[in-house]
C-alpha positions in Angstrom: 103.2 -15.1 -77.7 106.7 -16.5 -77.7 106.6 -16.6 -73.9 103.3 -18.6 -73.8 104.6 -21.0 -76.3 107.7 -21.6 -74.3 105.6 -22.0 -71.1 103.4 -24.6 -72.8 106.5 -26.4 -74.1 108.0 -26.6 -70.7 104.9 -27.9 -69.0 104.0 -30.3 -71.7 106.1 -33.3 -70.4 104.4 -32.9 -66.9 100.9 -32.6 -68.5 101.7 -35.7 -70.5 102.8 -37.7 -67.4 99.6 -36.5 -65.6 97.4 -37.6 -68.4 99.0 -41.0 -68.9 99.3 -41.9 -65.3 96.3 -40.2 -63.7 93.6 -39.2 -66.2 93.8 -42.2 -68.6 93.6 -44.8 -65.7 90.7 -42.9 -64.2 88.9 -42.9 -67.6 89.7 -46.7 -67.9 88.4 -47.4 -64.5 85.1 -45.4 -65.2 84.6 -47.4 -68.3 85.3 -50.6 -66.4 82.7 -49.7 -63.8 80.1 -49.9 -66.6 80.9 -53.5 -67.5 80.7 -56.9 -65.8 84.6 -57.2 -65.7 85.4 -60.3 -63.7 87.7 -63.3 -63.7 86.2 -64.6 -66.9 87.0 -61.2 -68.7 90.5 -61.6 -67.5 90.8 -64.9 -69.3 89.3 -63.5 -72.5 88.1 -60.1 -73.3 85.3 -61.6 -75.3 83.6 -62.4 -72.0 83.4 -58.7 -71.2 79.9 -57.2 -71.4 78.6 -53.7 -71.1 76.0 -53.4 -68.3 75.6 -49.6 -68.0 74.9 -48.4 -64.5 73.7 -51.9 -63.3 76.8 -52.1 -61.0 75.8 -48.9 -59.3 72.2 -49.9 -59.0 73.2 -53.2 -57.5 75.5 -51.5 -55.1 72.6 -49.2 -53.9 70.7 -52.4 -53.2 73.6 -54.2 -51.3 73.2 -54.1 -47.5 76.9 -54.5 -46.9 77.7 -51.3 -48.9 75.4 -49.3 -46.6 77.0 -51.0 -43.6 80.5 -50.1 -44.9 79.5 -46.6 -45.7 78.0 -46.1 -42.1 81.2 -47.4 -40.6 83.3 -45.1 -42.9 81.2 -42.0 -42.0 81.4 -42.9 -38.3 85.2 -43.2 -38.6 85.4 -39.8 -40.4 83.0 -38.0 -38.1 84.7 -39.2 -35.0 88.3 -39.6 -36.1 88.8 -36.2 -38.0 87.9 -34.0 -35.1 89.9 -36.0 -32.6 92.9 -36.1 -34.9 92.8 -32.3 -35.4 92.4 -31.6 -31.9 95.3 -33.9 -30.8 97.5 -32.3 -33.6 96.6 -28.8 -32.5 97.2 -29.6 -28.8 100.6 -31.2 -29.6 101.6 -28.2 -31.7 100.5 -25.7 -29.0 102.6 -27.7 -26.5 105.7 -27.7 -28.6 105.2 -24.0 -29.4 104.9 -23.0 -25.7 107.7 -21.7 -23.5 107.0 -24.5 -21.1 108.0 -27.3 -23.4 111.4 -28.8 -22.8 113.5 -30.9 -25.2 111.4 -29.7 -28.1 113.4 -31.6 -30.9 113.0 -34.8 -28.9 109.2 -34.4 -28.5 108.8 -33.3 -32.0 110.5 -36.4 -33.3 108.6 -38.6 -31.0 105.3 -37.2 -32.0 106.1 -37.5 -35.7 107.6 -40.9 -35.5 104.3 -42.9 -35.9 103.6 -41.0 -39.2 106.8 -42.4 -40.9 106.4 -45.9 -39.3 105.1 -48.7 -41.4 101.3 -48.8 -41.0 101.2 -52.7 -41.0 104.0 -52.9 -38.4 102.4 -50.6 -35.9 98.9 -52.1 -36.7 100.3 -55.6 -35.6 101.7 -54.1 -32.5 98.5 -52.4 -31.6 96.5 -55.6 -32.2 98.7 -57.1 -29.4 98.2 -54.1 -27.2 94.4 -54.6 -27.6 94.6 -58.4 -26.9 92.0 -59.5 -24.4 94.2 -61.5 -22.1 97.8 -60.4 -22.8 97.3 -56.9 -24.0 99.0 -53.9 -22.1 95.9 -51.8 -22.3 93.7 -54.4 -20.5 96.6 -55.0 -18.1 96.6 -51.3 -17.2 92.8 -51.3 -16.9 92.9 -54.2 -14.5 95.6 -52.6 -12.5 93.3 -49.6 -11.7 90.3 -51.7 -11.1 88.5 -51.9 -14.4 87.4 -55.0 -16.1 89.3 -56.1 -19.3 87.6 -55.4 -22.6 87.5 -57.4 -25.9 88.6 -54.3 -27.9 88.8 -55.9 -31.3 86.2 -58.7 -30.6 83.3 -56.5 -29.5 81.3 -54.9 -32.4 80.7 -51.9 -30.1 84.4 -51.4 -29.3 86.2 -52.4 -32.5 85.7 -49.2 -34.5 86.5 -46.9 -31.4 89.6 -48.9 -30.9 90.6 -48.5 -34.6 89.8 -44.7 -34.3 92.0 -44.3 -31.3 94.9 -46.1 -33.1 94.4 -44.0 -36.3 94.6 -40.8 -34.4 97.7 -41.9 -32.7 99.2 -42.9 -36.0 98.4 -39.7 -38.0 98.2 -36.7 -35.7 101.9 -36.0 -36.0 101.6 -35.1 -39.6 99.1 -32.3 -39.0 101.1 -31.3 -35.8 104.0 -30.3 -38.1 101.6 -28.2 -40.3 100.1 -26.5 -37.2 103.5 -25.8 -35.7 104.5 -24.0 -38.9 101.3 -22.0 -38.8 101.9 -21.1 -35.1 105.4 -20.0 -35.8 104.3 -17.7 -38.5 102.0 -15.6 -36.2 103.7 -12.4 -35.2 104.8 -12.3 -31.6 103.8 -8.6 -31.6 100.2 -9.6 -31.5 100.7 -11.6 -28.3 102.8 -9.0 -26.6 100.2 -6.3 -27.3 97.4 -8.5 -26.0 99.3 -9.4 -22.9 99.8 -5.8 -22.2 96.1 -5.2 -22.4 95.5 -7.9 -19.8 94.6 -10.9 -22.0 95.0 -14.4 -20.5 96.0 -17.6 -22.1 92.5 -18.5 -23.1 91.8 -15.0 -24.7 95.0 -15.3 -26.7 94.0 -18.7 -28.0 90.6 -17.7 -28.9 91.1 -14.2 -30.3 94.7 -14.5 -31.8 95.8 -18.1 -32.3 92.7 -19.7 -33.7 91.7 -16.9 -36.1 95.3 -16.8 -37.4 95.3 -20.6 -37.9 91.9 -20.6 -39.8 93.4 -21.0 -43.3 95.7 -23.7 -41.9 92.8 -25.4 -40.1 90.9 -25.5 -43.3 93.7 -27.1 -45.2 94.4 -29.7 -42.5 90.6 -30.6 -42.3 90.5 -31.3 -45.9 93.6 -33.4 -46.0 92.6 -35.3 -42.8 89.0 -35.9 -44.1 90.4 -37.2 -47.4 92.8 -39.6 -45.6 90.1 -40.9 -43.2 87.7 -41.7 -45.9 90.3 -44.0 -47.3 90.1 -46.3 -44.3 91.6 -49.7 -45.2 94.9 -50.8 -43.7 93.7 -50.6 -40.0 90.8 -53.0 -40.4 92.6 -55.2 -42.8 95.4 -55.9 -40.4 93.6 -55.6 -37.1 90.1 -57.1 -37.7 89.6 -58.2 -41.2 86.5 -56.2 -41.3 84.9 -58.0 -38.2 83.5 -58.6 -35.8 80.1 -58.8 -37.5 81.2 -56.5 -40.2 81.6 -53.7 -37.8 84.8 -52.4 -39.1 84.2 -52.9 -42.9 84.9 -49.7 -44.7 84.1 -48.6 -48.3 87.6 -49.2 -49.3 87.8 -52.6 -47.6 84.6 -53.5 -49.5 86.2 -52.4 -52.7 89.2 -54.5 -52.0 87.1 -57.5 -51.3 85.0 -57.1 -54.5 88.1 -56.6 -56.6 90.8 -58.9 -55.2 88.9 -61.5 -53.3 85.9 -62.1 -55.6 87.4 -60.6 -58.7 84.3 -58.5 -59.4 86.4 -55.7 -60.8 83.5 -53.9 -62.4 81.6 -53.7 -59.1 84.9 -52.8 -57.3 85.5 -49.8 -59.6 81.8 -48.7 -59.0 82.5 -48.6 -55.3 85.6 -46.5 -56.0 83.7 -44.0 -58.0 80.9 -43.7 -55.3 83.5 -43.1 -52.8 85.0 -40.4 -55.0 81.7 -38.6 -55.5 81.1 -38.7 -51.7 84.5 -37.3 -50.9 84.2 -34.6 -53.6 80.8 -33.5 -52.2 82.1 -33.4 -48.7 85.1 -31.4 -49.8 82.9 -28.9 -51.7 80.6 -28.5 -48.5 83.8 -27.9 -46.4 85.1 -25.2 -48.9 81.8 -23.4 -48.9 81.4 -23.4 -45.1 85.0 -22.4 -44.7 84.7 -19.7 -47.3 81.9 -18.1 -45.5 83.8 -18.4 -42.2 86.9 -16.7 -43.7 84.8 -13.9 -45.3 83.2 -13.1 -41.9 
């Protein structure tokens, strides 16, 4: 009994901090989403009115919200597998016996992760430039016509996805590299003695051993990609033709451009519910896979 009291006494400050800086703001935001909190309410709290779920109903009837949701889902569905594949490929390369100067390449691959998003987004915006960008210059050198990467509605989101994969794959690479180094070398040696090739080693030893790591990486990557904001904000401002507007970008515009804070918080909670549902689905599917 004394041990339990001592334990609660030790964790009480942390629980208090979590409640004050996490749960309390979340509850306040939930309450705000049920009001018409706007610029007039900022001037005087007397102008604040309770509207119930009207913000959510209006959101469901807003075409721009569904456009933003579709863009976000496309970004997640296309970007998450590409990011995980790039991370796993880089980790396998760095963990192989053929890789030279491993510390140098490990630093180079991880450098984009710790670089300012805004800074690299501005650089990539110039790389994508129609007339002066290096990417179009390289395409022209090998005989392909230049493309308007950030001005074409069909190419803007794929261009942002490619940039996001380059920016973020190094983080998961470090996690995969730690997982690869934890696999016992005896398993590979025994399999090689039995005549297993590189593909068989990858399929029957590496990937099954990395299953828990893959599950954690997929959840972290999915959560990060649902929060698409900085890339379109810096590179396209949601254009062209709203082809890169994300749910988080819509929330920003509603809250800080039009000062419809009640509507903005409603967007935030819809995004939270969507992320929570997708995470539960991932956990159920991964749980069945790990049991098998």
